N, C-alpha and C positions, 0 to 999 in steps of 0.2 A: 579533255581530263581534267580544265580547272572548275566544271561544274560536277563533276566526281567528287574531286577536292571538297565544293563547296557544300558537297549534299552530306558528305562523311564529317567535316565538320557539326554542320546542323543537327545532324541524327547523336552523333558525339553531347554536343550542349544540351539537347534535350534531355538525352539518357541520366547527362549527371544534375539536373535540375528534377527532375522527374524523381531520381532516387534521392535528393536532398528532401523531395518534400515527404518523401513516406518517414523520414527520422529513424531513431531508432527504435527497436521492439522491448517486448516485456522481453523478459531471461527465458527461455523455453524451460531450461529444468524448476524453475519457479512457478511459475504458470501447472506443468504438468503435475507435481505438486499439490497446488492447492485446491486445482479444479473439482467437485465432488461438492456431497454436503458434508454434515463436521457436528457429533457433539461434544461438548465439553463442561465440567466443573474445576472448582477453584476456590478462590476467597479472597474479599477486601484486607486490607493491610489491617484493616480493625479483626479479622479472624472471621468474618461474618461470611455464611457461605453464598456462590453464587454461580449460574449458572446457563448456558446457554446454546444453540444450536446456530449453525451459520453453513451457509452456501454462498459457493466461488461458481463463478460462470463468465464467461467469455461474449462480452456483447462490444456490438460497432464494430464489425467487419476482424473481431481477435484482437483490436486496437487497445480495447480493456477489459481487466477485471472487472466483474461486477459484482458482491461481494456484500451481503445480508446478515445482518447482525440481529439476534432473535433473545432478549433474555428468556429467560423461565420464571414463571411467579415462586416469589411473589417478589421478585423484580420484573421494572418496566423498559427496560431502555433497547431500544430498536434503532437500526441504523442503516442507511446503505451507504456504500465507496464503492468508489471508482478509483481503480489502481492503474495509471497508467504512464507513461514515458513522456515527459515535457518536451513538448518541439524545441524549444530555444535552447534548454542549457543541458538536455538528454539526462535529467536524472529522473528517477523515477518519483511520481507523485501519488500521491492519496487524498482525493476528496471525500471528504465525511458528511453526512446528513444526516440527522437523526429526529427523532418524534418528539423533543423540547424544541422544534425550529432552529437548532444549531447546526450553526456548517462550520465548517474548519478544512486547513487543506497542510497536509505534512509534506516532508521531501525526504530521499532518502538518498545512498551512494550505489542502493543496487541489493541484488539478492549475492551475499559471499556466503561461502561455507555453509550454504542451510541456515542462513540469517538473515532475516532484514530488520532496520532498522528505522522506522518514520519519525521523523523529528518537526518540531514549529515550535518559534519563536514566541509568544504574545506581548508586546510594549506591556508595561503599563504605568498609571498614571503617576506612582512614585520615582520616575526614572530606571526603573527599574525592568527585569525583565522574567519573565517565567516560561519555563521550557516546559515542552509538553512529550512524551515519546511512547509510540506502541515499539513494542520486540517481539518479533515472531520468530521462534528457534524450530526448527525442527529436530525432533527427537528419536524418528524412526521415519520407516515408509509409509504407516497408518497415524502416525501421531504429531501435534508439534503443541510449544508453549506460548501464548501473549500474555505478554505483561504491560500494562500500562500503568506509566512513571512522569512524576513530575519534578521539576528542578527548578534552583534558582541562580545557579551558577555555572548549569552544566557541566560540570563533574560528578557532584555530591547527589544520585537520585533518590528519590522516595517514592516505594510504592506504595500505588492506589488498588489495583488489585489484579490478580492471574489468574488462568486458567488452561487447563491441558486438555486439549481435542483430541478426539479417536476418530477415524473416518467411519462415516455411517454404513 
């Protein structure tokens, strides 16, 4: 009986440890919505037009969404993003690497009512902070709007650009 109890406790302990290692998963509804190829058009705050193609696919045993962004000419921006869940905090996180040798990390509270807001803070030498955010808003089952904005106080946001995407 003592051996059986010890074995059960050991198995329970291992299952808890294994479950803790897997952590939180990407929101299923969000993953299902974004997967695939998208094309979009929009504008910078100045009114200058912008267009891009996007591709979302699962990567690394479905632990991450790999997201490729390619601006259409005459714009040249290209980026590879990895969306996943931070193991320590449980927050949705986004790592962005771009063709201008940039790399950034953003965080979100998650996919809520068809919306995702990824935000980061950048300390500046003058003891203030610049905030950046990407907002993804589901418009229909086949479209969404992405906006990129900045702020100096995290309350008042200034549009940099936006695009409305449709599934290819």
